[in-house]
C-alpha positions in Angstrom: 0.0 -0.1 0.1 1.3 3.4 -0.8 2.5 5.6 1.9 0.6 8.6 2.5 2.0 12.2 1.9 2.9 14.1 4.6 3.0 18.0 4.0 6.1 19.4 5.7 6.1 23.0 4.4 2.4 24.6 5.6 1.2 22.3 7.9 1.7 21.6 11.7 5.1 20.3 12.4 6.8 22.1 9.5 10.1 23.5 9.8 8.4 26.8 9.0 5.2 26.5 10.9 4.2 28.5 13.9 5.7 25.7 16.6 9.1 26.5 14.8 8.8 30.2 14.3 10.6 32.3 16.8 8.6 33.5 19.9 8.0 37.0 20.6 10.5 37.2 23.5 13.4 35.5 21.7 16.4 37.7 20.7 15.7 37.0 16.8 12.3 38.7 17.2 13.8 41.7 19.2 16.1 42.6 16.5 15.4 45.7 14.6 13.5 45.3 11.3 13.1 47.6 8.6 10.8 48.3 5.3 12.4 50.3 2.5 9.2 51.9 0.4 8.8 54.0 -2.4 5.9 56.3 -1.9 4.2 56.6 -5.4 5.8 53.5 -7.0 5.5 54.7 -10.4 6.2 58.4 -10.0 9.7 58.3 -8.6 11.4 57.1 -11.7 13.9 54.2 -12.4 16.9 55.7 -10.6 15.1 56.1 -7.3 13.6 52.6 -7.7 17.2 51.3 -8.2 18.3 53.3 -5.1 15.7 51.6 -3.0 16.8 48.4 -4.2 20.4 49.1 -3.3 19.2 50.4 0.0 17.4 47.2 0.9 20.6 45.1 0.1 22.4 47.3 2.5 19.8 46.7 5.3 19.7 43.2 5.2 19.0 40.7 6.6 16.6 42.6 8.7 14.6 44.2 6.1 11.7 43.2 3.4 14.0 42.6 0.3 11.4 41.6 -2.0 8.5 44.0 -0.9 6.3 45.1 -3.9 4.8 48.5 -3.8 1.7 49.3 -5.6 0.6 52.8 -6.9 -2.5 52.5 -5.0 -1.0 51.9 -1.7 -0.8 54.6 1.1 1.3 55.2 4.1 -1.5 53.8 6.3 -1.2 50.6 4.5 2.3 50.1 6.0 1.9 51.5 9.0 -1.1 48.9 10.0 1.2 45.9 9.1 4.3 47.3 11.1 2.6 45.8 14.4 2.1 42.1 13.2 5.2 41.9 11.4 7.3 43.3 14.1 8.8 46.3 11.9 10.6 48.8 13.8 11.7 51.3 11.2 10.5 52.9 8.0 12.3 54.4 5.1 10.5 56.0 2.7 11.6 57.4 -0.7 9.7 59.9 -2.5 9.9 62.5 -5.1 8.4 66.1 -4.6 6.5 68.0 -7.5 9.8 70.2 -7.8 12.1 67.2 -8.3 13.8 66.7 -5.2 14.2 63.3 -3.7 13.4 62.9 -0.2 13.8 60.3 2.6 12.0 60.0 5.8 13.3 57.8 8.5 10.2 56.7 11.0 10.2 54.7 14.1 7.1 52.9 14.6 4.4 52.9 16.1 4.7 56.4 17.6 7.7 57.9 15.9 9.5 60.4 15.8 10.4 61.0 12.1 13.4 62.4 10.6 13.1 64.0 7.2 16.0 64.2 4.8 16.5 65.7 1.3 19.0 63.7 -0.9 21.1 66.2 -2.4 23.2 63.5 -4.4 23.6 59.8 -4.6 25.4 57.1 -6.3 24.1 53.8 -7.3 25.8 50.4 -6.7 26.3 49.7 -10.3 27.9 53.0 -10.8 30.5 52.5 -8.2 31.5 49.1 -9.4 31.9 50.5 -12.9 34.4 53.2 -11.3 36.3 50.5 -9.6 39.1 48.2 -11.0 38.4 45.2 -9.0 34.6 45.3 -7.9 33.6 42.9 -5.1 30.8 40.8 -6.1 29.0 37.5 -5.6 30.1 37.4 -1.9 28.0 36.4 1.2 28.4 39.5 2.9 24.6 40.3 3.2 23.8 37.5 5.3 25.0 39.4 8.6 24.1 43.0 9.4 26.7 45.5 9.1 28.8 47.3 11.4 27.5 50.9 12.0 30.4 53.6 12.4 29.3 57.1 13.1 31.4 60.1 13.2 30.7 63.8 14.3 27.3 63.5 15.2 27.9 65.5 18.1 28.8 69.1 17.5 31.5 71.0 19.7 30.1 73.6 22.1 30.0 77.1 20.9 32.7 79.4 21.7 30.3 82.2 22.3 27.1 82.4 24.4 25.1 82.0 21.4 22.7 79.0 21.2 23.5 76.1 19.1 21.9 75.8 15.5 20.6 72.6 16.4 19.6 71.8 19.9 21.6 69.0 22.2 18.3 66.7 22.5 17.8 66.5 18.8 21.2 65.5 18.3 21.2 62.9 20.6 17.7 61.6 19.2 19.2 61.4 15.7 22.1 59.4 17.3 19.6 57.1 19.0 17.5 56.6 16.0 20.5 55.8 13.7 22.0 53.3 16.2 18.6 51.2 16.5 18.6 50.6 12.8 20.8 47.5 13.3 21.3 44.9 16.3 23.6 45.9 19.2 27.2 44.2 19.1 28.7 42.8 22.0 32.6 42.4 21.9 32.4 39.4 24.2 29.9 37.6 22.3 29.9 38.8 18.6 32.2 36.4 16.4 34.6 38.0 14.4 34.0 36.5 11.0 30.3 37.7 11.0 31.3 41.3 10.7 31.7 41.7 7.2 30.6 45.2 6.2 30.6 48.6 7.6 28.2 51.4 7.2 29.7 54.7 7.8 27.6 58.0 8.6 29.9 60.9 8.7 28.3 64.3 9.7 29.8 67.4 7.7 30.7 70.3 10.1 29.3 73.6 9.2 31.3 75.6 6.7 33.0 78.6 8.7 33.4 81.7 6.8 36.6 84.3 7.4 34.6 86.1 10.0 33.9 83.1 12.0 30.0 82.9 11.3 28.4 79.8 9.8 27.6 80.1 6.1 25.0 77.5 6.8 23.5 78.1 9.9 21.5 74.7 11.3 22.6 72.6 8.4 22.9 69.0 9.5 24.5 67.1 6.4 25.2 63.3 6.5 27.7 61.2 4.0 26.4 57.7 3.9 29.1 55.0 2.6 28.7 51.2 2.6 32.0 49.0 2.6 32.9 45.3 2.5 35.6 44.3 5.1 38.5 42.2 3.5 41.5 41.0 5.3 44.8 39.9 4.0 47.9 38.2 6.0 50.9 40.4 6.2 54.7 39.9 6.9 54.7 37.3 4.1 56.6 38.0 0.6 54.6 37.8 -2.8 56.2 34.5 -3.7 54.9 33.1 -0.5 51.4 34.5 -1.2 51.4 33.2 -4.3 52.2 29.6 -3.1 49.6 29.8 -0.4 46.9 30.7 -3.3 48.0 28.0 -5.6 47.7 25.5 -2.8 44.1 26.8 -1.9 43.0 26.4 -5.6 44.6 23.5 -7.0 41.9 23.1 -9.7 42.3 26.5 -11.2 42.8 26.6 -15.1 46.1 27.3 -16.3 44.9 30.1 -18.2 44.3 32.3 -15.0 47.0 34.2 -13.7 46.1 34.0 -9.9 46.0 30.8 -8.4 48.6 28.9 -10.5 51.8 27.6 -9.3 54.7 30.0 -10.5 57.3 28.9 -13.3 60.3 28.3 -11.5 62.0 26.4 -14.6 64.5 29.7 -15.3 65.7 29.7 -11.7 68.5 27.5 -10.1 67.5 27.7 -6.8 63.9 28.1 -4.9 65.6 30.7 -2.6 66.0 33.0 -5.7 62.3 33.1 -6.0 61.8 33.5 -2.2 64.3 36.1 -1.7 64.2 38.0 -5.0 61.4 40.6 -5.4 61.6 40.9 -9.0 61.1 37.1 -9.6 58.0 36.9 -7.4 55.8 37.5 -10.3 54.7 40.9 -10.8 58.3 42.6 -10.8 57.8 44.9 -8.2 60.9 46.9 -6.7 59.5 49.5 -4.0 58.3 48.6 -0.7 55.2 50.4 -1.1 53.7 47.7 -3.4 53.9 44.9 -0.8 53.8 46.9 2.9 50.6 48.0 4.1 50.3 51.0 6.7 50.5 49.6 10.2 47.4 51.6 11.1 45.4 48.9 8.8 46.9 45.9 10.6 45.1 44.0 13.2 46.4 40.9 15.2 43.8 37.9 15.5 44.0 34.6 16.7 45.3 32.2 14.0 42.9 29.8 12.8 44.5 26.4 11.5 42.6 24.0 9.7 41.8 20.8 12.0 42.7 17.7 10.0 40.1 14.9 10.4 41.8 12.0 12.0 40.7 8.1 12.8 40.7 6.8 15.9 44.6 5.4 15.5 45.6 8.7 14.5 43.9 10.8 17.3 45.3 8.4 19.9 48.7 9.0 18.6 48.3 13.1 18.4 47.1 12.9 22.2 50.2 11.1 22.8 52.5 13.7 21.5 54.0 16.3 23.7 52.4 19.5 24.5 54.9 21.8 22.5 55.0 19.9 19.6 53.5 22.0 16.8 52.3 19.1 14.6 49.7 19.6 11.5 46.3 20.0 12.5 47.1 21.5 15.9 46.7 25.0 17.0 49.5 26.8 18.9 48.4 28.1 22.0 48.0 31.8 22.0 49.1 32.0 18.1 48.6 35.3 16.8 48.8 36.6 13.1 48.6 39.8 11.6 46.2 40.5 9.0 45.9 43.8 6.8 42.3 45.1 6.7 41.0 46.6 3.6 37.6 48.3 2.8 36.1 47.9 -0.6 33.3 50.0 -1.2 29.7 48.2 -2.1 27.4 51.4 -2.2 25.3 53.1 -2.4 26.4 56.5 -1.6 24.1 59.3 -0.3 24.4 62.7 0.9 21.5 63.6 3.3 20.5 66.9 4.5 18.2 66.9 7.3 15.2 69.4 6.9 12.8 68.7 9.7 12.1 66.5 12.9 8.5 65.8 13.7 6.5 63.7 16.2 4.7 60.7 15.6 4.9 58.7 12.0 5.0 61.1 9.3 2.5 63.4 11.0 2.8 65.4 14.4 4.2 68.5 15.8 7.3 70.0 14.0 10.2 69.7 16.8 13.0 71.2 14.4 12.9 72.8 11.1 16.0 73.5 9.0 14.6 76.7 7.0 11.6 78.0 9.1 12.2 79.4 12.6 9.3 80.6 14.9 9.2 83.1 17.9 8.2 82.2 21.5 4.7 83.7 20.8 4.3 81.5 17.6 5.6 78.2 19.4 3.1 78.8 22.2 0.3 79.3 19.3 1.1 76.0 17.8 1.5 74.3 21.2 -1.9 75.4 21.9 -3.2 74.4 18.4 -1.7 70.6 19.0 -3.0 70.4 22.5 -6.6 71.3 21.1 -6.1 68.5 18.4 -5.1 66.1 21.0 -8.0 66.7 23.1 -10.3 66.6 20.3 -8.8 63.2 19.2 -9.0 61.9 23.0 -12.7 63.1 23.1 -13.6 61.1 19.8 -11.8 58.2 20.9 -14.0 58.4 24.3 -17.3 58.9 22.2 -16.2 55.9 19.8 -15.7 53.7 22.9 -18.9 54.9 24.7 -20.8 54.0 21.4 -19.1 50.5 21.2 -20.0 49.8 24.9 -23.6 50.7 24.3 -24.1 48.8 21.2 -22.7 45.9 23.0 -24.9 46.2 26.0 -27.9 46.9 23.5 -27.2 43.7 21.5 -26.9 41.8 24.8 -30.1 43.2 26.2 -31.6 42.1 23.0 -30.4 38.4 23.2 -31.4 38.3 26.7 -34.9 39.5 26.0 -35.1 37.2 23.1 -34.3 34.3 25.3 -36.8 35.2 27.8 -39.4 35.2 25.3 -38.1 31.9 24.1 -38.5 30.6 27.7 -41.9 31.7 28.4 -43.2 30.3 25.0 -41.7 26.9 26.3 -43.4 27.0 29.6 -47.0 27.9 28.1 -46.3 24.6 25.7 -45.5 22.8 28.9 -48.3 24.0 30.7 -50.7 23.1 27.5 -49.4 19.6 27.5 -50.0 19.1 31.3 -53.7 20.3 30.9 -54.1 17.8 28.0 -52.7 15.1 30.1 -55.4 16.2 33.0 -58.2 15.8 30.8 -57.1 12.3 29.3 -57.0 10.9 32.8 -60.2 12.4 33.9 -62.0 10.9 30.8 -60.4 7.4 31.2 -61.6 7.6 35.2 -65.2 8.1 34.1 -65.3 5.5 31.5 -64.0 3.0 34.2 -66.7 3.6 36.6 -69.5 3.2 34.1 
C-alpha cells in the first residue's frame, strides 16, 4: 500500500510552521526590522527605484528585500502592518513636485520621524563600474553591517549663542540611527560575522572668514557602505602566490592568480623567495608589498583541523604539548592581517530638513528653514493641544458607542431568550392540561 504524503511546509510540524517560529520574547524577534518603501511607486522614476533596491541590499538581513509596492498603496497600509510583522523602522523614499528626492526615517508605532533631502546619490552599479576590481558574488549580506558614526555631536560654541541644532535633537538622531541594526557585543559577537561597515559621517558647518557659519543649522550626513576584506601580512609575494596555488589547485592554467609559479628559469627556490623581481609582477618598491601599520590588526591564528581516525587521534594525543604538529593550534598563536575596505554602495548625501513627532505627521520639533518666535511656538502648542483633546474626545465617544452597542445587543439577546423561555413554559402547561383531561375521561369510563 502506498504511503500517505505528509506535507512539511505549510502544516503543523513543518520547519516553517508556527511551532518552530521564533517566539515574541526571543532575541531574533527583538532585532530591529525595517521596510524600505517607495511612496508613489510609479512616480519616483527608475533611478530612485534602483536606489531603493540598493538600500534594501544594504539593510539586509533585517529588511523586506522582496517588498512589492503598488501605486494605490498609502502610508496607512504600511503602518497598519508594522505591528503584526514586527517592523520597527520605515525608510520612505519619495519625489516632490519640484523634483527633489526625499527620505523619511520613522520609528514605529509612535515616531519620531526624521526628514532628509537627498542632495546627491550614487548607485551600486555606478560604483562598481568605477572600480578596477569590484567585489561581487559574496555572502556579506547574511549578517548586519557594523555601524560607524562620526561627528554626530557638535562641539560647544565658543560664544554664548545657542547652538544651531539643539543637543537633545542631536542625541535623538544618534539614537535613531543606532537602533537601525542589532547591537554588537565584543564578548559574544564572532569576528567573522562582521563583514560590512556602514559609515555615517556628519559634515561640520562651513565657516566663513569672519567665523560665522555660512549655513546655520545645516545637518548634512554622508553615507558610505563598505565590505571588510582581510589579508595576511608579513609574507612576501612569492609565498602568497604559493598559498593561493595551494588553496585553488583546480584552477585552470589560463588564469594568472592561483597557479603555481614557473620556476624553470631559476637555479634555486631561494632565488624565487628572496628576490622581489622574481616573485611575479616585478615590484621593486616596498610600497607595493607593505601596508600601513594603522590598517593592521592581530587576530588568533585559525589553522584547519585535520580529520583523523581513531588511531591517528590516539597518536596525536600522546605527542608532547609543545609539538607543533599538523592540524594542531598553537596556544596563543597570533597572526597579523591587513584590513581593507571595498566600497559596495550606495552613496548618499543627506541634508536633514525637519524632525517631527509621530509617524510622518505630528508636531514639528525642529525645522532647518523655518524659525518661530516664542509667541508663535506657544500658539502652535495650543493648536496641537486642542487637536490632542479633540482626538481623545473622539476616542472616548467611540468607546462609549461600542460599549452601548454591545450592551444593547446583550439586552436584545437576553430578551429574546426570555421570550423563548416563556413560550416553552406555555407549551409545557398546555401539555399538562391535555394529560389531566385524558386522565379524567379514562376514570369516568372505568366507573361506567
